[in-house]
mmCIF file as gemmi writes it, N, C-alpha and C atoms, coordinates in Angstrom:
data_model
loop_
_atom_site.group_PDB
_atom_site.id
_atom_site.type_symbol
_atom_site.label_atom_id
_atom_site.label_alt_id
_atom_site.label_comp_id
_atom_site.label_asym_id
_atom_site.label_entity_id
_atom_site.label_seq_id
_atom_site.pdbx_PDB_ins_code
_atom_site.Cartn_x
_atom_site.Cartn_y
_atom_site.Cartn_z
_atom_site.occupancy
_atom_site.B_iso_or_equiv
_atom_site.pdbx_formal_charge
_atom_site.auth_seq_id
_atom_site.auth_asym_id
_atom_site.pdbx_PDB_model_num
ATOM 1 N N . UNK Axp A 1 ? 96.273 24.562 -8.773 1 0 ? 1 A 1
ATOM 2 C CA . UNK Axp A 1 ? 95.134 25.449 -8.612 1 0 ? 1 A 1
ATOM 3 C C . UNK Axp A 1 ? 93.956 25 -9.468 1 0 ? 1 A 1
ATOM 4 N N . UNK Axp A 2 ? 94.238 24.502 -10.658 1 0 ? 2 A 1
ATOM 5 C CA . UNK Axp A 2 ? 93.155 24.062 -11.531 1 0 ? 2 A 1
ATOM 6 C C . UNK Axp A 2 ? 92.356 22.921 -10.929 1 0 ? 2 A 1
ATOM 7 N N . UNK Axp A 3 ? 93.061 21.963 -10.315 1 0 ? 3 A 1
ATOM 8 C CA . UNK Axp A 3 ? 92.359 20.833 -9.703 1 0 ? 3 A 1
ATOM 9 C C . UNK Axp A 3 ? 91.54 21.267 -8.498 1 0 ? 3 A 1
ATOM 10 N N . UNK Axp A 4 ? 92.08 22.177 -7.702 1 0 ? 4 A 1
ATOM 11 C CA . UNK Axp A 4 ? 91.347 22.67 -6.535 1 0 ? 4 A 1
ATOM 12 C C . UNK Axp A 4 ? 90.116 23.447 -6.992 1 0 ? 4 A 1
ATOM 13 N N . UNK Axp A 5 ? 90.269 24.249 -8.042 1 0 ? 5 A 1
ATOM 14 C CA . UNK Axp A 5 ? 89.122 24.993 -8.559 1 0 ? 5 A 1
ATOM 15 C C . UNK Axp A 5 ? 88.043 24.033 -9.053 1 0 ? 5 A 1
ATOM 16 N N . UNK Axp A 6 ? 88.457 22.976 -9.738 1 0 ? 6 A 1
ATOM 17 C CA . UNK Axp A 6 ? 87.491 22.003 -10.248 1 0 ? 6 A 1
ATOM 18 C C . UNK Axp A 6 ? 86.77 21.285 -9.112 1 0 ? 6 A 1
ATOM 19 N N . UNK Axp A 7 ? 87.472 21.035 -8.013 1 0 ? 7 A 1
ATOM 20 C CA . UNK Axp A 7 ? 86.882 20.292 -6.894 1 0 ? 7 A 1
ATOM 21 C C . UNK Axp A 7 ? 85.946 21.14 -6.048 1 0 ? 7 A 1
ATOM 22 N N . UNK Axp A 8 ? 86.269 22.427 -5.898 1 0 ? 8 A 1
ATOM 23 C CA . UNK Axp A 8 ? 85.499 23.23 -4.941 1 0 ? 8 A 1
ATOM 24 C C . UNK Axp A 8 ? 85.118 24.617 -5.407 1 0 ? 8 A 1
ATOM 25 N N . UNK Axp A 9 ? 85.587 25.026 -6.573 1 0 ? 9 A 1
ATOM 26 C CA . UNK Axp A 9 ? 85.347 26.392 -6.998 1 0 ? 9 A 1
ATOM 27 C C . UNK Axp A 9 ? 86.105 27.386 -6.133 1 0 ? 9 A 1
ATOM 28 N N . UNK Axp A 10 ? 87.13 26.898 -5.428 1 0 ? 10 A 1
ATOM 29 C CA . UNK Axp A 10 ? 87.965 27.685 -4.501 1 0 ? 10 A 1
ATOM 30 C C . UNK Axp A 10 ? 87.15 28.288 -3.36 1 0 ? 10 A 1
ATOM 31 N N . UNK Axp A 11 ? 86.072 27.605 -2.967 1 0 ? 11 A 1
ATOM 32 C CA . UNK Axp A 11 ? 85.267 28.05 -1.827 1 0 ? 11 A 1
ATOM 33 C C . UNK Axp A 11 ? 85.586 27.147 -0.64 1 0 ? 11 A 1
ATOM 34 N N . UNK Axp A 12 ? 86.125 27.711 0.411 1 0 ? 12 A 1
ATOM 35 C CA . UNK Axp A 12 ? 86.529 26.91 1.57 1 0 ? 12 A 1
ATOM 36 C C . UNK Axp A 12 ? 85.342 26.311 2.309 1 0 ? 12 A 1
ATOM 37 N N . UNK Axp A 13 ? 84.149 26.833 2.083 1 0 ? 13 A 1
ATOM 38 C CA . UNK Axp A 13 ? 82.955 26.301 2.744 1 0 ? 13 A 1
ATOM 39 C C . UNK Axp A 13 ? 82.249 25.243 1.911 1 0 ? 13 A 1
ATOM 40 N N . UNK Axp A 14 ? 82.86 24.83 0.817 1 0 ? 14 A 1
ATOM 41 C CA . UNK Axp A 14 ? 82.234 23.879 -0.087 1 0 ? 14 A 1
ATOM 42 C C . UNK Axp A 14 ? 82.012 22.524 0.584 1 0 ? 14 A 1
ATOM 43 N N . UNK Axp A 15 ? 80.78 22.045 0.539 1 0 ? 15 A 1
ATOM 44 C CA . UNK Axp A 15 ? 80.446 20.718 1.047 1 0 ? 15 A 1
ATOM 45 C C . UNK Axp A 15 ? 80.147 19.819 -0.153 1 0 ? 15 A 1
ATOM 46 N N . UNK Axp A 16 ? 80.524 18.568 -0.067 1 0 ? 16 A 1
ATOM 47 C CA . UNK Axp A 16 ? 80.267 17.609 -1.134 1 0 ? 16 A 1
ATOM 48 C C . UNK Axp A 16 ? 78.791 17.654 -1.524 1 0 ? 16 A 1
ATOM 49 N N . UNK Axp A 17 ? 78.538 17.835 -2.81 1 0 ? 17 A 1
ATOM 50 C CA . UNK Axp A 17 ? 77.17 18.062 -3.304 1 0 ? 17 A 1
ATOM 51 C C . UNK Axp A 17 ? 76.179 16.984 -2.883 1 0 ? 17 A 1
ATOM 52 N N . UNK Axp A 18 ? 76.58 15.742 -2.892 1 0 ? 18 A 1
ATOM 53 C CA . UNK Axp A 18 ? 75.635 14.66 -2.591 1 0 ? 18 A 1
ATOM 54 C C . UNK Axp A 18 ? 75.202 14.636 -1.13 1 0 ? 18 A 1
ATOM 55 N N . UNK Axp A 19 ? 75.854 15.404 -0.263 1 0 ? 19 A 1
ATOM 56 C CA . UNK Axp A 19 ? 75.485 15.4 1.152 1 0 ? 19 A 1
ATOM 57 C C . UNK Axp A 19 ? 74.547 16.537 1.548 1 0 ? 19 A 1
ATOM 58 N N . UNK Axp A 20 ? 74.388 17.52 0.71 1 0 ? 20 A 1
ATOM 59 C CA . UNK Axp A 20 ? 73.5 18.631 1.043 1 0 ? 20 A 1
ATOM 60 C C . UNK Axp A 20 ? 72.098 18.179 1.389 1 0 ? 20 A 1
ATOM 61 N N . UNK Axp A 21 ? 71.511 17.349 0.531 1 0 ? 21 A 1
ATOM 62 C CA . UNK Axp A 21 ? 70.15 16.881 0.795 1 0 ? 21 A 1
ATOM 63 C C . UNK Axp A 21 ? 70.113 15.867 1.932 1 0 ? 21 A 1
ATOM 64 N N . UNK Axp A 22 ? 71.152 15.055 2.07 1 0 ? 22 A 1
ATOM 65 C CA . UNK Axp A 22 ? 71.194 14.072 3.155 1 0 ? 22 A 1
ATOM 66 C C . UNK Axp A 22 ? 71.214 14.752 4.519 1 0 ? 22 A 1
ATOM 67 N N . UNK Axp A 23 ? 71.941 15.866 4.6 1 0 ? 23 A 1
ATOM 68 C CA . UNK Axp A 23 ? 72.076 16.571 5.872 1 0 ? 23 A 1
ATOM 69 C C . UNK Axp A 23 ? 71.044 17.677 6.038 1 0 ? 23 A 1
ATOM 70 N N . UNK Axp A 24 ? 70.345 18.02 4.954 1 0 ? 24 A 1
ATOM 71 C CA . UNK Axp A 24 ? 69.356 19.087 5.017 1 0 ? 24 A 1
ATOM 72 C C . UNK Axp A 24 ? 69.986 20.464 5.148 1 0 ? 24 A 1
ATOM 73 N N . UNK Axp A 25 ? 71.19 20.614 4.613 1 0 ? 25 A 1
ATOM 74 C CA . UNK Axp A 25 ? 71.911 21.89 4.689 1 0 ? 25 A 1
ATOM 75 C C . UNK Axp A 25 ? 72.587 22.168 3.358 1 0 ? 25 A 1
ATOM 76 N N . UNK Axp A 26 ? 72.867 23.439 3.115 1 0 ? 26 A 1
ATOM 77 C CA . UNK Axp A 26 ? 73.68 23.8 1.968 1 0 ? 26 A 1
ATOM 78 C C . UNK Axp A 26 ? 75.065 24.189 2.479 1 0 ? 26 A 1
ATOM 79 N N . UNK Axp A 27 ? 75.951 24.611 1.594 1 0 ? 27 A 1
ATOM 80 C CA . UNK Axp A 27 ? 77.32 24.953 1.989 1 0 ? 27 A 1
ATOM 81 C C . UNK Axp A 27 ? 77.364 26.001 3.104 1 0 ? 27 A 1
ATOM 82 N N . UNK Axp A 28 ? 76.564 27.039 2.962 1 0 ? 28 A 1
ATOM 83 C CA . UNK Axp A 28 ? 76.596 28.161 3.904 1 0 ? 28 A 1
ATOM 84 C C . UNK Axp A 28 ? 76.036 27.762 5.268 1 0 ? 28 A 1
ATOM 85 N N . UNK Axp A 29 ? 74.889 27.075 5.276 1 0 ? 29 A 1
ATOM 86 C CA . UNK Axp A 29 ? 74.298 26.703 6.56 1 0 ? 29 A 1
ATOM 87 C C . UNK Axp A 29 ? 75.119 25.626 7.267 1 0 ? 29 A 1
ATOM 88 N N . UNK Axp A 30 ? 75.721 24.737 6.513 1 0 ? 30 A 1
ATOM 89 C CA . UNK Axp A 30 ? 76.578 23.703 7.09 1 0 ? 30 A 1
ATOM 90 C C . UNK Axp A 30 ? 77.801 24.344 7.744 1 0 ? 30 A 1
ATOM 91 N N . UNK Axp A 31 ? 78.473 25.232 7.022 1 0 ? 31 A 1
ATOM 92 C CA . UNK Axp A 31 ? 79.659 25.9 7.578 1 0 ? 31 A 1
ATOM 93 C C . UNK Axp A 31 ? 79.309 26.694 8.828 1 0 ? 31 A 1
ATOM 94 N N . UNK Axp A 32 ? 78.193 27.404 8.801 1 0 ? 32 A 1
ATOM 95 C CA . UNK Axp A 32 ? 77.786 28.202 9.964 1 0 ? 32 A 1
ATOM 96 C C . UNK Axp A 32 ? 77.48 27.305 11.162 1 0 ? 32 A 1
ATOM 97 N N . UNK Axp A 33 ? 76.79 26.189 10.917 1 0 ? 33 A 1
ATOM 98 C CA . UNK Axp A 33 ? 76.445 25.275 12.014 1 0 ? 33 A 1
ATOM 99 C C . UNK Axp A 33 ? 77.684 24.632 12.61 1 0 ? 33 A 1
ATOM 100 N N . UNK Axp A 34 ? 78.651 24.272 11.776 1 0 ? 34 A 1
ATOM 101 C CA . UNK Axp A 34 ? 79.912 23.703 12.278 1 0 ? 34 A 1
ATOM 102 C C . UNK Axp A 34 ? 80.669 24.766 13.076 1 0 ? 34 A 1
ATOM 103 N N . UNK Axp A 35 ? 80.771 25.968 12.525 1 0 ? 35 A 1
ATOM 104 C CA . UNK Axp A 35 ? 81.517 27.045 13.186 1 0 ? 35 A 1
ATOM 105 C C . UNK Axp A 35 ? 80.93 27.451 14.529 1 0 ? 35 A 1
ATOM 106 N N . UNK Axp A 36 ? 79.603 27.46 14.646 1 0 ? 36 A 1
ATOM 107 C CA . UNK Axp A 36 ? 79.005 27.923 15.908 1 0 ? 36 A 1
ATOM 108 C C . UNK Axp A 36 ? 78.723 26.78 16.891 1 0 ? 36 A 1
ATOM 109 N N . UNK Axp A 37 ? 79.118 25.553 16.515 1 0 ? 37 A 1
ATOM 110 C CA . UNK Axp A 37 ? 78.944 24.419 17.407 1 0 ? 37 A 1
ATOM 111 C C . UNK Axp A 37 ? 77.565 23.792 17.369 1 0 ? 37 A 1
ATOM 112 N N . UNK Axp A 38 ? 76.692 24.273 16.484 1 0 ? 38 A 1
ATOM 113 C CA . UNK Axp A 38 ? 75.342 23.741 16.393 1 0 ? 38 A 1
ATOM 114 C C . UNK Axp A 38 ? 75.265 22.391 15.694 1 0 ? 38 A 1
ATOM 115 N N . UNK Axp A 39 ? 76.284 22.042 14.946 1 0 ? 39 A 1
ATOM 116 C CA . UNK Axp A 39 ? 76.332 20.753 14.269 1 0 ? 39 A 1
ATOM 117 C C . UNK Axp A 39 ? 77.538 20.002 14.805 1 0 ? 39 A 1
ATOM 118 N N . UNK Axp A 40 ? 77.301 18.925 15.504 1 0 ? 40 A 1
ATOM 119 C CA . UNK Axp A 40 ? 78.388 18.238 16.198 1 0 ? 40 A 1
ATOM 120 C C . UNK Axp A 40 ? 78.836 16.936 15.534 1 0 ? 40 A 1
ATOM 121 N N . UNK Axp A 41 ? 78.21 16.548 14.432 1 0 ? 41 A 1
ATOM 122 C CA . UNK Axp A 41 ? 78.587 15.298 13.768 1 0 ? 41 A 1
ATOM 123 C C . UNK Axp A 41 ? 79.558 15.528 12.617 1 0 ? 41 A 1
ATOM 124 N N . UNK Axp A 42 ? 80.197 16.666 12.578 1 0 ? 42 A 1
ATOM 125 C CA . UNK Axp A 42 ? 81.076 17.056 11.473 1 0 ? 42 A 1
ATOM 126 C C . UNK Axp A 42 ? 82.178 16.031 11.206 1 0 ? 42 A 1
ATOM 127 N N . UNK Axp A 43 ? 82.789 15.502 12.23 1 0 ? 43 A 1
ATOM 128 C CA . UNK Axp A 43 ? 83.916 14.588 12.062 1 0 ? 43 A 1
ATOM 129 C C . UNK Axp A 43 ? 83.472 13.24 11.509 1 0 ? 43 A 1
ATOM 130 N N . UNK Axp A 44 ? 82.261 12.826 11.797 1 0 ? 44 A 1
ATOM 131 C CA . UNK Axp A 44 ? 81.817 11.476 11.428 1 0 ? 44 A 1
ATOM 132 C C . UNK Axp A 44 ? 80.752 11.422 10.322 1 0 ? 44 A 1
ATOM 133 N N . UNK Axp A 45 ? 80.353 12.537 9.76 1 0 ? 45 A 1
ATOM 134 C CA . UNK Axp A 45 ? 79.259 12.493 8.785 1 0 ? 45 A 1
ATOM 135 C C . UNK Axp A 45 ? 79.686 12.082 7.379 1 0 ? 45 A 1
ATOM 136 N N . UNK Axp A 46 ? 80.977 11.979 7.127 1 0 ? 46 A 1
ATOM 137 C CA . UNK Axp A 46 ? 81.532 11.559 5.834 1 0 ? 46 A 1
ATOM 138 C C . UNK Axp A 46 ? 81.296 12.538 4.697 1 0 ? 46 A 1
ATOM 139 N N . UNK Axp A 47 ? 80.754 13.697 4.961 1 0 ? 47 A 1
ATOM 140 C CA . UNK Axp A 47 ? 80.564 14.701 3.904 1 0 ? 47 A 1
ATOM 141 C C . UNK Axp A 47 ? 81.914 15.349 3.603 1 0 ? 47 A 1
ATOM 142 N N . UNK Axp A 48 ? 82.308 15.297 2.341 1 0 ? 48 A 1
ATOM 143 C CA . UNK Axp A 48 ? 83.528 15.984 1.952 1 0 ? 48 A 1
ATOM 144 C C . UNK Axp A 48 ? 83.343 17.479 2.141 1 0 ? 48 A 1
ATOM 145 N N . UNK Axp A 49 ? 84.375 18.158 2.582 1 0 ? 49 A 1
ATOM 146 C CA . UNK Axp A 49 ? 84.25 19.569 2.946 1 0 ? 49 A 1
ATOM 147 C C . UNK Axp A 49 ? 85.556 20.285 2.691 1 0 ? 49 A 1
ATOM 148 N N . UNK Axp A 50 ? 85.5 21.482 2.17 1 0 ? 50 A 1
ATOM 149 C CA . UNK Axp A 50 ? 86.698 22.299 2.005 1 0 ? 50 A 1
ATOM 150 C C . UNK Axp A 50 ? 87.125 22.451 0.565 1 0 ? 50 A 1
ATOM 151 N N . UNK Axp A 51 ? 88.379 22.825 0.376 1 0 ? 51 A 1
ATOM 152 C CA . UNK Axp A 51 ? 88.882 23.169 -0.949 1 0 ? 51 A 1
ATOM 153 C C . UNK Axp A 51 ? 89.085 21.977 -1.869 1 0 ? 51 A 1
ATOM 154 N N . UNK Axp A 52 ? 89.395 20.833 -1.336 1 0 ? 52 A 1
ATOM 155 C CA . UNK Axp A 52 ? 89.626 19.678 -2.193 1 0 ? 52 A 1
ATOM 156 C C . UNK Axp A 52 ? 89.763 18.424 -1.371 1 0 ? 52 A 1
ATOM 157 N N . UNK Axp A 53 ? 89.891 17.303 -2.053 1 0 ? 53 A 1
ATOM 158 C CA . UNK Axp A 53 ? 89.993 16.041 -1.338 1 0 ? 53 A 1
ATOM 159 C C . UNK Axp A 53 ? 91.283 15.949 -0.544 1 0 ? 53 A 1
ATOM 160 N N . UNK Axp A 54 ? 91.195 15.332 0.594 1 0 ? 54 A 1
ATOM 161 C CA . UNK Axp A 54 ? 92.382 15.093 1.411 1 0 ? 54 A 1
ATOM 162 C C . UNK Axp A 54 ? 92.492 13.595 1.625 1 0 ? 54 A 1
ATOM 163 N N . UNK Axp A 55 ? 93.589 13.053 1.209 1 0 ? 55 A 1
ATOM 164 C CA . UNK Axp A 55 ? 93.829 11.621 1.413 1 0 ? 55 A 1
ATOM 165 C C . UNK Axp A 55 ? 94.609 11.458 2.703 1 0 ? 55 A 1
ATOM 166 N N . UNK Axp A 56 ? 94.032 10.735 3.616 1 0 ? 56 A 1
ATOM 167 C CA . UNK Axp A 56 ? 94.671 10.512 4.902 1 0 ? 56 A 1
ATOM 168 C C . UNK Axp A 56 ? 95.032 9.035 5.002 1 0 ? 56 A 1
ATOM 169 N N . UNK Axp A 57 ? 96.284 8.786 5.254 1 0 ? 57 A 1
ATOM 170 C CA . UNK Axp A 57 ? 96.728 7.41 5.387 1 0 ? 57 A 1
ATOM 171 C C . UNK Axp A 57 ? 96.717 7.012 6.846 1 0 ? 57 A 1
ATOM 172 N N . UNK Axp A 58 ? 96.15 5.882 7.12 1 0 ? 58 A 1
ATOM 173 C CA . UNK Axp A 58 ? 96.128 5.354 8.485 1 0 ? 58 A 1
ATOM 174 C C . UNK Axp A 58 ? 97.511 4.756 8.777 1 0 ? 58 A 1
ATOM 175 N N . UNK Axp A 59 ? 98.009 4.934 9.994 1 0 ? 59 A 1
ATOM 176 C CA . UNK Axp A 59 ? 99.28 4.297 10.354 1 0 ? 59 A 1
ATOM 177 C C . UNK Axp A 59 ? 99.148 2.782 10.28 1 0 ? 59 A 1
ATOM 178 N N . UNK Axp A 60 ? 100.135 2.146 9.785 1 0 ? 60 A 1
ATOM 179 C CA . UNK Axp A 60 ? 100.11 0.672 9.65 1 0 ? 60 A 1
ATOM 180 C C . UNK Axp A 60 ? 100.609 0.008 10.91 1 0 ? 60 A 1
């Protein structure tokens, strides 16, 4: 829990800080745009999002 709190403040809508200005959105507007379908580049924008980092291993 401590690591998750440090990474996101336990806010599920947390977006990686360095991407807010790049995308022109804050945590709240980004989450709303993703949820309502208004922002469609969510999968490919590389902005970290959510409670903490997720390491995904590619199949070899």
